[in-house]
N, C-alpha and C positions, 0 to 999 in steps of 0.2 A: 206149193201147188199151182199148176198153170191153168189157163182158162179151159183147155180141152178136157181135162179131167173133171173140172167143175161142171162143164156142160153135160158130160156123160152122166155124172151123178145126178144132175138135175132131171134129165130125161128119164132116168131109171126111177127116180122118186115119183115123177108125174105118172109114169106108167103104173107104178105100183099103187098109186093113189086111185087111179081109175079102176084098176082091177079090184082093189079093195072096196071101192064104192059099189061096184056091181055085186060083188059077193055080199055086201051088207044088205042090199035090198032084196036079194033073192034067198038068202038064208041067214040064220042067226050066227053061225060061225063066221060067216063073212062080215057080219057087223062088227064082231070083235076084231077081225082083221082090219076093218075100216078104221075102227077107233085106234087100233095099234098103228095103222098107217098115218092117221092124223097126228098121233103123238110123235111118230118118227119124223113127220114133216116139220112139226114144231121144233123138234130137237135139231132137225137139219137146218132150219132157219136160224135157230139160236147158234147152231154150229157155224153157219156162214158168218153170222154177226161176230162171233168170237174169233173166227179165222181172219175176218177183215181187220178186227182190232189187233189180232196177233200179227197179221202182216205188217201193220204200222209199227208195232213194237219191235218186230224182227228188223225192219228198216232202221229204226232208231238204234236197236241193238247192234246192227251192222256198223252204223256210224260210230257208235260208242266203241265197238270192237276195233274199228279202223283207227279211231283216235287213240285207243289204248295201245294198238299195235305200234302206232307212230311213237307214242310216249315210251313204249317198251323198247323200241329201237333206240330212242334217245337215251333211255336209262341204260340200255345195253352198251351204247357207245360210252356213256359216262362211267358205267361199270368197268368197261374195258380200259378207259383212261385211268380210273382209280386203281384197277389191277396193275397197270403199268407203274402208277405212282407208288402203290404198295410195294411192288417189286423193287422200285428205285429206293424207297424208304428202307426196305429190308436190306438192300445192298449197303445203303449208308449206315444202317444200324450195325450191320456186320463190321463195316469199316470203323464205326465209332467204338464198337466193342474191342476191336483190335487196338484202336488208339487208347481206349481205357486201360486195357491190359498193359500196353506199352507205358502209359502215364503212371499206372500203379507201380510198374517196375522202376520207372524213373523216380517216383515218389519215394519208394523204399530206399533207392540209392541216395536220393537227396537227404532223406531222414538220417541215413547212416552217415552221410557226409556232414549233415548238420550236427549230429552228436559229436563227430570228430572235431568240427569247428568250435562247438561249445567248449569241449575240453581244451582245445588250443586257445580259445578266447579267455578261459579261466586262467590258463598259464600266462597268457599275454597280459591280462589284467594285473596278476601278481607281479609280473616283470615290470609292467608300466608303473605300478605303485612304488616298486623299488626305485625305478628310474626317476619318478617324480620326487621321491625323498632325496635321491642323490642330486637332482637338479636344484631343489630348494636349498640343500646344503651348499651346493656350488654357488647358488645365487647369493646366499648369506656370506660365504667366503669372499665372493667377488665384490659384494657391496661393502664389506668391511675393508677389503684391500683397496677398493676404489675410494672409499671415504678417507682411508689413511693416506693414499696417494694424493687425494684432493687437499687434505689438510697439509701434507708435506709441500704440495705445490703452492698453497696459499702462504705457508710459512716461508718458503723459499722466495716467493714473490715479495712478501713483506721485507724479508732480509735484503733482497736486491734493491727494493725501493729505499729501505733505510740506508743501505750503503751508498746508493746514488745520491740520496739527500745529504749524507755525510760528505760525500765527495764534492757535491755542489757547495755545501757550507765551507768545506776546507778551501775550495777554490776562491770563494768569496772572502774567506778569512785571509788567505794568502794575498789576494789582491788588495784587501783593506790594509793588511799589515805592510805590504809594499808601498801603498799610497801614504800610510801613516808614518812609515819609517823616516821619510824625508822631513816630516814636520814634527818628529818626536822631540827634537831639541827645542823647538819653539814651544811645544806643549810643556816641557819641563820648565822652561823659563816662565811660562804663564803660571804654572803651579807654584813656583817660587814666589811670584808676585802675589798670587792668591794667598799663599801662606803668610806673607808679610801683612797683607790686608786683614787676614783672619786674626793675626796677633793683635792688630789694632782694634778689631771689633771685640775681641776677648777682653782687652783692657777696658774698652768702653762699657761692655756689659758688666764687667766686674765693678766698675764705678756705679753703673745704674743699680746693680744689685745692692751695693752698699747703701745707695740713697734710699732704695725701697726698704731695706732693712731698717734704716734710720727712721723712714716715714712710718713703717709698721710699728717700730718701737714707740714713736710719738702717738700713733693711733691707739696702741695698747694703753699708753698712759692716759690719753683722752677718754678711752673706754672705762678705765679704772676710776678716773675722776667723775665721769657721768654716773657711774654706779654708786660712788660715794655720795654725790649730790642727790641722787634719787633713791638713796637707801631707805628712807621712810616710806615712799610710795611703793617701792619694790617689796618691802616688808609687809605692807598692807595689801599686796597683790593687785594694786591699781596700775602698776607699770611692770612690764617684763622685758628683758633684753636677752636676745639670742644671737649667736654668730654661727654661720654655716657657709663654708667655702668663701671666705673673705667678705661675706655679706653680713652686715649687722642689721638687726631688726628691733625697733623699739615700739612696744605695744602700749597704748594709753587707753584705759577705759574712758568712755565718753563723760562719765560723771565727774572726773577730776579736771576736765577742760571746759565742759559746757553744761548748761542747765538742760533739763529734758525738753526735747522738741525745739532747741535753739541752736544757732550757729555762732553766737557771740561768746568769745573766750572769757571765762571768769577770771577774777583777780588771782585766785589760787592757781588757776591754769596758766596764767601768764608767768607766774613765778616758777612753776615747774618747767615751762618752755624756755625761760631765761636760763635756767641751769643747763638745759640741753643745748641751747644755742651757744653758750660759752665753749662747750666742747666741739660743736660743729664748726665754729669759726676757725679753730686751730687745724682743721682738716683741709688738705689740698688734693686736687684731682679726685674728688669724691662726689658722686651724684647723690643728692638728697631727695628722695621720692616720698611725698606725703600722700597717704591713701586713706579715704574715709569709708567706713562700713556701718551698716545698721542691722537691726533685726528684721523679722518679717511682719511686725505688727504695723497696722495702718497708722497714719499720722492722726494726732488729736485735731479737734476742730480749730483750736487756736493755731496750731502749727500749719494747718492747711491754708490759713490766711496768708502765710509767708512763703511756704514751700509747696511746690507742685506735688512731689511724692518723696519717697525715701531716697531715690537717686539724687534728686535735687538737694536734699538735706546733706547727704554724704559728700557731694561735690563742694558745697559751700563750707562745710566744716573743714575739709582738706585745704581749701583755698584760704580760709581764715588762718590756719596754722602756718601755711607757707608764707603768707603775708606777714605774720608776726615774726617768723624767723628772719625774713628780709629786713624788717624794721629793727631787729636786734643785731644786725651786722653780718648775717650769713650771706655768702656770695650768691646773688640772685641768679647768676648764670648756671649754677648747679642745682637750682631748686625746680621742682615740678610737683603738681598736685592733680589728683584724680579721685573720683568716687566710684564705688562698686555696689552701692545700695546693700541689698540682702543676699547677693548672689555669690559671696565667698565666705560662708560662715566657718567658724573654727569650732563651734559646738552646736548642739541641738537647740532648735528654737522652740522645742516642746516644753522646756522648763524655764522658770524665771532666771536661774543661774546661767543657763546656756544662752538665753537672750542677752543677759548682761555682758557675757564674754564676747558676743557678736557685735555689740554696740561699742566700737573702738575706733581709734586713729592709729595707723601704723606709719613709722618713719623708717624707710629702707636706706641704708648707706651702702652704695655700690661703687667700687673703684672704677675710675674712668680709663684706665689704660695701664 
């Protein structure tokens, strides 16, 4: 609505108001008209106020409409672009559908080909298994043949080496024989000389053997004489005589030579030793070893005053017997004496009889050569 229309309406309203006012004062109906006119004027004023507000809202709506129009244009442009994009996508989808159909066809062809390949692969696997078995068999044959050839090669190499060694030995033997051939006559002469010397040594050994047999006969006679002279002591088991490998051993219990805990030979002991010494004097080239032995019992108090221990007692008893033999004429160059204390027992020291056997003096007769 423009301002001219508004002005016309306003003038009409004013005119109608004045006319109604006059009629109101001059007659009753006019009053009603006046009131109606007043009401219309109020409505007109309200209408103007509303139209003013409506005008502002219309301006704002126009702005909103303009903004929406711009946004619509933008949306239309976007929609146009999207339409083009949709068209492109539809075109691509159609292309992809064609490609899918093509790929499906290729897939079916590939699946058919794969089935054929599987069948061919199964046949190939079977053939490959057969080939593997043949290869393993060939490998085993090859290895056996190679091992056989290797063994033959080693054997041939050993034979060649053996023949070469024999050839070298033969060459050395030929060279040695050739070198020895010139001196063979000299060697024969030497052998003859050695034979003559050997004959002389045989004759000399024969004489030595006769002498030894004679000496052995004499030793046997002396042995028999000593046995006869010591027959009583042997019978009473106070003396024993044994022979082993040309070595004679005479065992004396200490009680027939010494008092207990003493190294002085008794009169009876001297008589026994004199009988033995008579036989020892007739022996030549024989070593006389005197050995003293004790049991494992400690020395008595009286014996401790004279001897240090059992070893000292055994040494002094052996020395006393050797000295007595020397005084009785036995060759002192063949005499020796030693003591072994309790360390070479011939019986157990746990019984009185065993200890008595261990308390002894032994005389060993050993040939000197």
